[in-house]
Short mmCIF file of the C-alpha atoms (twelve columns), coordinates in Angstrom:
data_MODEL
# 
_entry.id   MODEL 
# 
loop_
_atom_site.group_PDB 
_atom_site.id 
_atom_site.type_symbol 
_atom_site.label_atom_id 
_atom_site.label_alt_id 
_atom_site.label_comp_id 
_atom_site.label_asym_id 
_atom_site.label_seq_id 
_atom_site.Cartn_x 
_atom_site.Cartn_y 
_atom_site.Cartn_z 
_atom_site.pdbx_PDB_model_num 
ATOM 1   C CA . MET A 1   91.583  97.112  83.636  1 
ATOM 2   C CA . PRO A 2   89.994  97.153  87.091  1 
ATOM 3   C CA . ASN A 3   87.245  99.571  87.913  1 
ATOM 4   C CA . LEU A 4   89.264  102.202 89.777  1 
ATOM 5   C CA . LEU A 5   86.199  103.709 91.447  1 
ATOM 6   C CA . HIS A 6   85.349  100.261 92.834  1 
ATOM 7   C CA . LEU A 7   88.905  99.821  94.141  1 
ATOM 8   C CA . ALA A 8   88.823  103.302 95.677  1 
ATOM 9   C CA . ALA A 9   85.503  102.492 97.365  1 
ATOM 10  C CA . LEU A 10  86.976  99.285  98.775  1 
ATOM 11  C CA . ARG A 11  89.964  101.194 100.120 1 
ATOM 12  C CA . ASP A 12  87.631  103.776 101.714 1 
ATOM 13  C CA . THR A 13  85.529  101.013 103.303 1 
ATOM 14  C CA . THR A 14  88.656  99.391  104.694 1 
ATOM 15  C CA . ALA A 15  89.876  102.632 106.199 1 
ATOM 16  C CA . GLN A 16  86.533  103.674 107.701 1 
ATOM 17  C CA . SER A 17  85.120  100.452 109.088 1 
ATOM 18  C CA . GLY A 18  88.270  98.556  109.967 1 
ATOM 19  C CA . SER A 19  87.071  95.648  107.836 1 
ATOM 20  C CA . GLY A 20  87.529  95.540  104.085 1 
ATOM 21  C CA . LEU A 21  85.983  92.070  104.010 1 
ATOM 22  C CA . PRO A 22  82.214  92.420  104.581 1 
ATOM 23  C CA . GLY A 23  80.617  89.476  106.374 1 
ATOM 24  C CA . TYR A 24  84.004  88.178  107.459 1 
ATOM 25  C CA . PRO A 25  85.495  88.053  110.946 1 
ATOM 26  C CA . ARG A 26  87.342  91.225  111.872 1 
ATOM 27  C CA . SER A 27  91.005  90.555  111.375 1 
ATOM 28  C CA . ALA A 28  93.598  93.307  111.206 1 
ATOM 29  C CA . MET A 29  96.042  90.951  109.516 1 
ATOM 30  C CA . LEU A 30  93.619  89.789  106.787 1 
ATOM 31  C CA . ASN A 31  92.433  93.347  106.193 1 
ATOM 32  C CA . GLU A 32  96.048  94.496  105.880 1 
ATOM 33  C CA . ALA A 33  96.797  91.663  103.425 1 
ATOM 34  C CA . TYR A 34  93.791  92.641  101.298 1 
ATOM 35  C CA . ALA A 35  94.739  96.347  101.375 1 
ATOM 36  C CA . LEU A 36  98.331  95.425  100.477 1 
ATOM 37  C CA . TRP A 37  97.064  93.426  97.467  1 
ATOM 38  C CA . LEU A 38  94.783  96.282  96.341  1 
ATOM 39  C CA . THR A 39  97.614  98.808  96.592  1 
ATOM 40  C CA . ALA A 40  100.026 96.517  94.735  1 
ATOM 41  C CA . CYS A 41  97.493  96.144  91.892  1 
ATOM 42  C CA . GLY A 42  97.914  99.749  90.841  1 
ATOM 43  C CA . ASP A 43  96.028  100.013 87.550  1 
ATOM 44  C CA . ARG A 44  96.188  96.272  86.820  1 
ATOM 45  C CA . ASP A 45  93.742  93.463  87.603  1 
ATOM 46  C CA . MET A 46  96.329  91.594  89.687  1 
ATOM 47  C CA . PRO A 47  99.750  92.420  91.081  1 
ATOM 48  C CA . SER A 48  102.849 90.306  90.560  1 
ATOM 49  C CA . TRP A 49  104.643 88.574  93.422  1 
ATOM 50  C CA . ALA A 50  107.422 91.173  93.110  1 
ATOM 51  C CA . ASP A 51  104.856 93.976  93.585  1 
ATOM 52  C CA . VAL A 52  103.420 92.349  96.689  1 
ATOM 53  C CA . GLN A 53  106.780 91.239  98.091  1 
ATOM 54  C CA . ALA A 54  108.016 94.844  98.091  1 
ATOM 55  C CA . ARG A 55  105.077 95.753  100.362 1 
ATOM 56  C CA . HIS A 56  104.797 92.501  102.371 1 
ATOM 57  C CA . SER A 57  104.448 93.629  105.969 1 
ATOM 58  C CA . ASP A 58  105.789 92.168  109.186 1 
ATOM 59  C CA . LEU A 59  102.190 91.571  110.308 1 
ATOM 60  C CA . VAL A 60  101.248 89.580  107.179 1 
ATOM 61  C CA . HIS A 61  104.461 87.693  106.343 1 
ATOM 62  C CA . PRO A 62  104.591 85.172  109.244 1 
ATOM 63  C CA . GLN A 63  101.017 84.066  108.520 1 
ATOM 64  C CA . SER A 64  101.398 83.682  104.748 1 
ATOM 65  C CA . LEU A 65  101.782 80.832  102.312 1 
ATOM 66  C CA . LEU A 66  102.970 81.386  98.736  1 
ATOM 67  C CA . LEU A 67  101.986 78.696  96.238  1 
ATOM 68  C CA . SER A 68  102.842 78.510  92.550  1 
ATOM 69  C CA . VAL A 69  100.099 77.475  90.144  1 
ATOM 70  C CA . GLN A 70  100.980 74.315  88.210  1 
ATOM 71  C CA . ARG A 71  98.973  73.836  85.020  1 
ATOM 72  C CA . ASP A 72  100.635 70.681  83.701  1 
ATOM 73  C CA . GLY A 73  99.785  68.315  86.523  1 
ATOM 74  C CA . ALA A 74  98.656  64.706  86.452  1 
ATOM 75  C CA . PRO A 75  95.537  63.708  84.466  1 
ATOM 76  C CA . ASP A 76  93.548  63.542  87.704  1 
ATOM 77  C CA . TRP A 77  94.587  67.093  88.600  1 
ATOM 78  C CA . PRO A 78  95.554  69.169  85.538  1 
ATOM 79  C CA . LEU A 79  95.705  72.157  87.909  1 
ATOM 80  C CA . ASP A 80  97.875  71.902  91.001  1 
ATOM 81  C CA . PHE A 81  99.573  74.168  93.528  1 
ATOM 82  C CA . ARG A 82  103.160 73.912  94.807  1 
ATOM 83  C CA . TYR A 83  104.199 75.350  98.170  1 
ATOM 84  C CA . GLU A 84  107.015 77.871  97.587  1 
ATOM 85  C CA . LEU A 85  107.240 79.856  100.832 1 
ATOM 86  C CA . ILE A 86  105.769 79.249  104.261 1 
ATOM 87  C CA . GLY A 87  105.732 81.993  106.902 1 
ATOM 88  C CA . SER A 88  107.210 81.339  110.347 1 
ATOM 89  C CA . ARG A 89  103.839 81.247  112.175 1 
ATOM 90  C CA . MET A 90  102.517 78.757  109.608 1 
ATOM 91  C CA . HIS A 91  105.619 76.563  110.005 1 
ATOM 92  C CA . ALA A 92  104.983 76.500  113.750 1 
ATOM 93  C CA . ILE A 93  101.477 75.029  113.446 1 
ATOM 94  C CA . LEU A 94  101.864 72.742  110.416 1 
ATOM 95  C CA . ASN A 95  102.386 69.039  111.025 1 
ATOM 96  C CA . ILE A 96  105.126 68.837  108.357 1 
ATOM 97  C CA . ASP A 97  107.121 71.170  106.138 1 
ATOM 98  C CA . TYR A 98  105.162 71.369  102.883 1 
ATOM 99  C CA . THR A 99  107.798 73.433  101.031 1 
ATOM 100 C CA . GLY A 100 108.207 72.003  97.515  1 
ATOM 101 C CA . MET A 101 105.176 69.710  97.838  1 
ATOM 102 C CA . THR A 102 102.025 70.029  95.752  1 
ATOM 103 C CA . LEU A 103 98.514  70.050  97.165  1 
ATOM 104 C CA . SER A 104 97.766  66.846  95.260  1 
ATOM 105 C CA . GLN A 105 100.462 65.155  97.395  1 
ATOM 106 C CA . VAL A 106 98.707  66.107  100.652 1 
ATOM 107 C CA . PRO A 107 95.719  63.781  101.200 1 
ATOM 108 C CA . HIS A 108 93.525  66.240  103.144 1 
ATOM 109 C CA . GLN A 109 94.234  69.088  100.668 1 
ATOM 110 C CA . ARG A 110 93.797  67.351  97.291  1 
ATOM 111 C CA . PRO A 111 90.366  67.492  95.646  1 
ATOM 112 C CA . PRO A 112 87.763  67.318  96.856  1 
ATOM 113 C CA . SER A 113 88.741  69.713  99.660  1 
ATOM 114 C CA . LEU A 114 87.846  73.236  100.732 1 
ATOM 115 C CA . VAL A 115 91.495  74.301  100.517 1 
ATOM 116 C CA . TRP A 116 91.681  73.178  96.881  1 
ATOM 117 C CA . ASP A 117 88.309  74.756  96.057  1 
ATOM 118 C CA . HIS A 118 89.331  78.138  97.491  1 
ATOM 119 C CA . LEU A 119 92.674  78.200  95.635  1 
ATOM 120 C CA . ALA A 120 91.089  77.088  92.348  1 
ATOM 121 C CA . ALA A 121 88.315  79.677  92.744  1 
ATOM 122 C CA . ALA A 122 90.882  82.489  93.113  1 
ATOM 123 C CA . VAL A 123 92.678  81.257  89.983  1 
ATOM 124 C CA . ASP A 124 89.430  81.018  88.000  1 
ATOM 125 C CA . ALA A 125 88.034  84.362  89.203  1 
ATOM 126 C CA . ARG A 126 91.402  86.142  89.048  1 
ATOM 127 C CA . ALA A 127 90.236  87.860  92.236  1 
ATOM 128 C CA . PRO A 128 90.668  87.453  96.005  1 
ATOM 129 C CA . ILE A 129 88.679  84.689  97.673  1 
ATOM 130 C CA . LYS A 130 88.025  84.602  101.395 1 
ATOM 131 C CA . GLY A 131 87.264  81.419  103.222 1 
ATOM 132 C CA . VAL A 132 87.094  79.430  106.415 1 
ATOM 133 C CA . VAL A 133 88.479  75.912  106.737 1 
ATOM 134 C CA . PRO A 134 88.743  73.568  109.704 1 
ATOM 135 C CA . TYR A 135 92.127  73.300  111.333 1 
ATOM 136 C CA . VAL A 136 93.772  69.903  110.946 1 
ATOM 137 C CA . GLY A 137 96.736  69.714  113.265 1 
ATOM 138 C CA . ARG A 138 98.102  69.151  116.744 1 
ATOM 139 C CA . SER A 139 97.792  72.608  118.280 1 
ATOM 140 C CA . ARG A 140 94.979  72.791  120.807 1 
ATOM 141 C CA . ASP A 141 95.162  76.591  120.658 1 
ATOM 142 C CA . VAL A 142 93.699  76.713  117.133 1 
ATOM 143 C CA . GLY A 143 89.987  76.247  116.490 1 
ATOM 144 C CA . GLY A 144 89.771  77.131  112.812 1 
ATOM 145 C CA . VAL A 145 91.423  78.927  109.938 1 
ATOM 146 C CA . PHE A 146 90.234  82.147  108.296 1 
ATOM 147 C CA . HIS A 147 92.083  83.008  105.115 1 
ATOM 148 C CA . ILE A 148 92.173  85.154  102.041 1 
ATOM 149 C CA . VAL A 149 93.601  83.820  98.770  1 
ATOM 150 C CA . LEU A 150 95.207  86.601  96.719  1 
ATOM 151 C CA . PRO A 151 95.944  85.818  93.045  1 
ATOM 152 C CA . LEU A 152 99.248  87.032  91.593  1 
ATOM 153 C CA . SER A 153 100.300 87.370  87.964  1 
ATOM 154 C CA . ASP A 154 103.697 88.123  86.454  1 
ATOM 155 C CA . ASP A 155 102.210 88.780  83.011  1 
ATOM 156 C CA . GLY A 156 99.111  90.602  84.275  1 
ATOM 157 C CA . VAL A 157 96.797  88.046  82.643  1 
ATOM 158 C CA . SER A 158 97.170  84.515  84.002  1 
ATOM 159 C CA . VAL A 159 97.453  83.638  87.684  1 
ATOM 160 C CA . ASP A 160 100.859 82.042  88.287  1 
ATOM 161 C CA . ARG A 161 100.951 82.245  92.099  1 
ATOM 162 C CA . VAL A 162 98.566  82.658  94.982  1 
ATOM 163 C CA . LEU A 163 99.368  84.278  98.303  1 
ATOM 164 C CA . VAL A 164 97.314  82.797  101.113 1 
ATOM 165 C CA . CYS A 165 97.179  84.879  104.274 1 
ATOM 166 C CA . VAL A 166 95.878  83.057  107.338 1 
ATOM 167 C CA . ASP A 167 94.378  84.161  110.623 1 
ATOM 168 C CA . LEU A 168 93.832  81.505  113.265 1 
ATOM 169 C CA . ALA A 169 90.620  81.290  115.249 1 
ATOM 170 C CA . PRO A 170 90.776  80.363  118.900 1 
ATOM 171 C CA . PRO A 171 89.209  77.051  119.896 1 
ATOM 172 C CA . ILE A 172 85.579  77.034  120.957 1 
ATOM 173 C CA . ARG A 173 85.220  76.576  124.717 1 
ATOM 174 C CA . LEU A 174 82.227  75.893  126.912 1 
ATOM 175 C CA . GLN A 175 81.398  78.288  129.740 1 
ATOM 176 C CA . ASP A 176 83.525  76.246  132.132 1 
ATOM 177 C CA . GLY A 177 86.512  76.551  129.762 1 
ATOM 178 C CA . THR A 178 86.485  72.990  128.456 1 
ATOM 179 C CA . PRO A 179 86.343  72.155  124.747 1 
ATOM 180 C CA . PRO A 180 82.914  71.014  123.470 1 
ATOM 181 C CA . PHE A 181 84.426  67.677  122.452 1 
ATOM 182 C CA . THR A 182 87.419  65.562  123.358 1 
ATOM 183 C CA . GLN A 183 90.296  65.191  120.933 1 
ATOM 184 C CA . LEU A 184 91.941  61.806  120.907 1 
ATOM 185 C CA . GLY A 185 95.701  61.481  120.615 1 
# 
């Protein structure tokens, strides 16, 4: 059972400061996703997807990825993650449609990668994990990716899905407005 006083304190911090994620870039969307997850937990350690889906907001949904946790993967990756749902904003910036694919099938996401490490850490900790990863894609309007990985559990014990909510950082520009490096292609 979660420490309810700790959860209440986190909710109070979120409401007062505008940022429930200390040391993390201010992001209304990521803060809302975290507050949504906390509320959906109720008196449990983790909410189920059904609990979160009932509260999934219009602000969070387009920038979300839902992945199922696969525990019977290949010998190289006994743990894997399968893309189930991809929000509309995420579809717009991804190079391909990952729906139905596993992370181990995506070369820049399979281990060793930050994406894999963040998802696996949320599964192991059974708690939200925040992170920053570089953006790999064609959009010149995206400089980086801030995300929070929210573990979900149908049985209340083992993590069977993770909800990844993403906020996109603008590209870094020099004072004259040019990027600090040239992208080829």
